[in-house]
C-alpha positions in Angstrom: 16.9 5.1 -6.8 14.1 3.8 -4.6 10.5 4.4 -5.7 8.0 4.9 -2.9 4.5 3.8 -3.7 1.5 4.5 -1.3 -1.4 2.1 -1.8 -4.3 4.1 -0.6 -8.1 4.3 -0.5 -10.2 5.5 2.4 -12.7 2.7 1.8 -11.9 -0.5 3.6 -12.0 -3.9 2.1 -10.9 -3.0 -1.4 -7.7 -5.1 -1.5 -5.0 -2.6 -0.3 -3.1 -5.0 1.9 -3.4 -7.9 -0.6 -2.1 -5.6 -3.3 0.8 -4.4 -1.2 1.9 -7.9 -0.3 1.5 -9.5 -3.7 2.9 -6.5 -5.7 5.8 -6.4 -3.3 6.6 -10.1 -3.5 6.0 -9.9 -7.3 8.7 -7.2 -7.6 11.0 -9.3 -5.4 10.5 -12.3 -7.6 11.6 -10.0 -10.5 14.9 -9.3 -8.7 14.0 -6.1 -7.0 14.8 -5.2 -3.4 11.5 -4.3 -1.7 10.5 -2.9 1.6 6.8 -3.0 2.7 5.7 -0.5 5.3 2.5 -1.1 7.2 0.9 2.3 8.0 -2.4 0.7 9.2 -3.2 0.1 12.9 -5.2 -3.0 12.1 -2.0 -5.0 11.5 -3.4 -6.9 8.5 -0.2 -6.8 6.5 1.8 -8.3 9.4 -0.8 -11.1 9.7 -0.7 -11.7 5.9 3.1 -12.1 6.2 2.9 -14.6 9.0 3.0 -12.5 12.2 0.4 -14.2 14.4 0.0 -11.4 17.0 1.1 -8.0 15.7 0.1 -6.4 19.0 2.8 -8.4 20.8 5.7 -7.1 18.6 8.4 -5.2 20.5 9.3 -2.9 17.6 6.8 -1.6 15.0 6.4 1.5 12.8 5.2 3.4 15.9 8.5 3.0 17.7 10.4 4.1 14.6 8.3 7.1 14.1 8.5 8.1 17.8 12.3 8.1 17.4 12.0 10.5 14.5 9.7 12.7 16.5 12.1 12.8 19.4 15.2 13.3 17.2 16.6 9.9 18.2 18.6 7.7 15.8 17.1 4.3 14.9 19.6 1.5 14.4 20.1 0.4 10.8 17.4 -2.2 10.1 15.6 -1.7 13.4 12.1 -3.0 13.3 12.5 -4.5 9.8 11.5 -8.2 9.4 12.8 -10.3 6.5 10.2 -12.6 4.9 11.0 -15.9 3.4 9.6 -14.8 0.0 12.4 -12.2 -0.4 10.9 -8.9 0.9 11.5 -6.9 4.0 8.7 -5.3 6.0 8.0 -3.0 8.9 4.8 -4.1 10.7 2.3 -2.0 12.6 -0.3 -2.7 15.3 -3.0 -0.9 17.3 -0.6 1.5 18.9 -0.4 3.3 15.5 -3.9 4.7 16.2 -2.7 6.4 19.3 0.3 7.9 17.4 -2.1 9.5 14.9 -3.7 11.5 17.7 -0.3 12.4 19.2 1.0 13.7 15.8 -1.4 16.7 16.1 1.1 18.6 18.3 4.3 17.5 16.5 6.4 20.0 14.4 6.4 19.0 10.7 4.0 16.3 11.6 3.2 15.4 8.0 6.9 14.5 7.2 7.7 12.0 10.0 7.4 8.9 7.8 9.3 10.6 4.9 12.2 11.4 7.3 12.4 7.8 8.3 12.1 6.4 4.8 14.8 8.8 3.5 17.2 7.1 6.0 16.6 3.5 4.7 15.4 3.7 1.1 18.9 3.7 -0.2 18.9 -0.1 0.5 15.8 -0.7 -1.7 14.5 -0.4 -5.2 10.9 -0.1 -4.1 9.2 0.9 -0.8 5.4 0.2 -0.7 3.2 1.7 2.0 0.0 0.0 3.0 -2.3 2.9 4.1 -5.1 2.7 6.6 -8.7 3.1 5.4 -8.9 6.8 6.3 -7.5 10.2 5.2 -6.1 11.0 8.6 -2.6 12.1 9.6 -0.9 8.7 9.1 -2.2 8.5 5.6 -1.1 12.1 4.9 2.3 11.0 6.1 2.3 8.2 3.6 1.3 10.5 0.8 4.0 13.0 1.7 6.6 10.2 1.8 5.5 8.7 -1.6 6.5 9.3 -5.2 3.2 7.9 -6.4 -0.1 6.5 -5.3 -1.7 3.3 -6.4 -5.5 3.3 -5.8 -7.2 -0.1 -5.5 -10.9 0.2 -6.2 -13.4 -2.6 -5.8 -15.7 -3.0 -8.8 -18.8 -1.9 -6.9 -20.9 1.3 -6.7 -20.1 2.8 -3.2 -16.3 2.4 -3.4 -16.3 4.2 -6.7 -18.2 7.2 -5.2 -15.5 7.7 -2.6 -12.8 8.0 -5.3 -13.3 11.7 -5.9 -12.5 12.6 -2.2 -9.3 10.6 -2.3 -8.2 12.2 -5.6 -8.9 15.7 -4.1 -6.8 14.8 -1.1 -3.9 13.6 -3.2 -4.2 16.9 -5.2 -3.9 19.0 -2.0 -0.9 17.0 -0.8 0.7 17.5 -4.2 0.1 21.3 -4.1 1.0 22.0 -0.5 3.3 19.3 0.8 4.8 17.0 -1.9 5.0 18.4 -5.4 6.6 15.2 -6.7 3.5 13.1 -5.9 1.5 11.7 -8.7 -1.2 9.0 -9.2 0.3 5.8 -10.6 -3.1 4.5 -11.4 -6.4 3.0 -10.4 -6.4 -0.8 -10.0 -9.8 -2.5 -10.2 -10.0 -5.3 -7.7 -12.5 -8.0 -6.8 -13.8 -8.0 -10.4 -16.4 -10.7 -10.9 -16.0 -11.3 -14.6 -19.3 -13.3 -14.7 -21.5 -10.3 -14.1 -22.6 -7.4 -16.2 -22.6 -5.2 -13.1 -18.8 -5.5 -12.6 -18.3 -4.7 -16.3 -20.6 -1.7 -16.0 -18.6 -0.3 -13.0 -15.3 -0.9 -14.8 -16.6 1.0 -17.8 -17.9 3.8 -15.6 -14.5 4.3 -13.9 -12.7 4.4 -17.2 -15.2 6.9 -18.6 -15.1 9.2 -15.6 -11.4 9.0 -14.7 -9.7 7.6 -17.7 -8.8 10.9 -19.2 -7.2 12.2 -16.0 -5.8 9.1 -14.2 -4.1 6.0 -15.6 -6.3 2.9 -15.3 -4.3 -0.2 -15.1 -5.0 -2.5 -18.0 -4.9 -5.5 -15.7 -7.6 -6.0 -13.0 -7.6 -8.3 -10.0 -10.4 -10.9 -10.3 -12.7 -11.9 -7.5 -11.5 -15.1 -5.9 -11.7 -16.7 -2.5 -8.1 -17.7 -2.9 -7.0 -14.1 -2.3 -8.7 -14.1 1.1 -7.2 -17.4 2.0 -3.6 -16.0 1.7 -4.0 -14.0 4.9 -4.6 -17.1 7.0 -1.7 -18.8 5.2 0.9 -16.0 5.9 2.2 -16.3 2.3 1.6 -14.7 -1.1 -0.8 -15.7 -3.8 2.2 -16.9 -5.7 2.8 -19.7 -3.2 -0.8 -20.3 -2.2 -2.3 -20.6 -5.7 0.4 -20.0 -8.2 -1.6 -21.0 -11.3 -4.8 -19.2 -10.3 -6.4 -16.1 -11.8 -5.4 -13.8 -8.9 -1.7 -14.8 -9.2 -2.0 -14.0 -12.9 -3.6 -10.7 -12.1 -0.8 -9.6 -9.7 1.9 -10.9 -12.1 0.4 -8.7 -14.8 0.3 -5.7 -12.4 3.9 -6.3 -11.4 4.9 -6.2 -15.1 3.0 -2.9 -15.6 4.8 -1.3 -12.7 8.2 -2.5 -13.9 7.4 -1.3 -17.4 6.6 2.1 -15.9 10.1 2.3 -14.5 11.8 2.1 -17.9 
């Protein structure tokens, strides 16, 4: 049984892509079969996994979704790239922004990504969707396709303020489009353990949301090593295996696996 996790936050720069890549590879290192889906026109996940020019790819998520829209069959494995660290991924590029506009006139437009994932997820234990920093139609597609939502939140004031809007959107999707959807939890990222400010923000999130939403015990520390992994095209486990960020994502992986039991 494949569990589909959407990693979402309409605020950019909170660590969505880094979390997708390192949680996915962490799960693969634990013996799980994992598919990462890039639902973000920026192509950051593809770059993080070693694709130098996502805009030059012949087949991306856009082509796959267009086949679903047109009732065409995609070949098994079409568009899926295998990464040396044991995960499969479907990249995206700037063309996804155009598809978002085109979806407005499509029948059952919120379910296109779910229809595709239903055709491939029998091959995987986990499918993790990297959402774009917006609450547009592609993100709604990801929420409709998902079983649960993981919300990375930077330990800073403004990203915390935007949480309420995201939680309301997830609630609307749950009520109207995907009654199986739940919030897996809030993951605090870029936590500078040296400052009182980060600790205050962390305490604020736990106070405001802790009785309604699970807050992961683990947090992801602030470290330049996490940013360096994008340029390297590899996970934090290879780039800095003994560092604090690798330890943070290992702990997150263990929490996600424990939740499966």
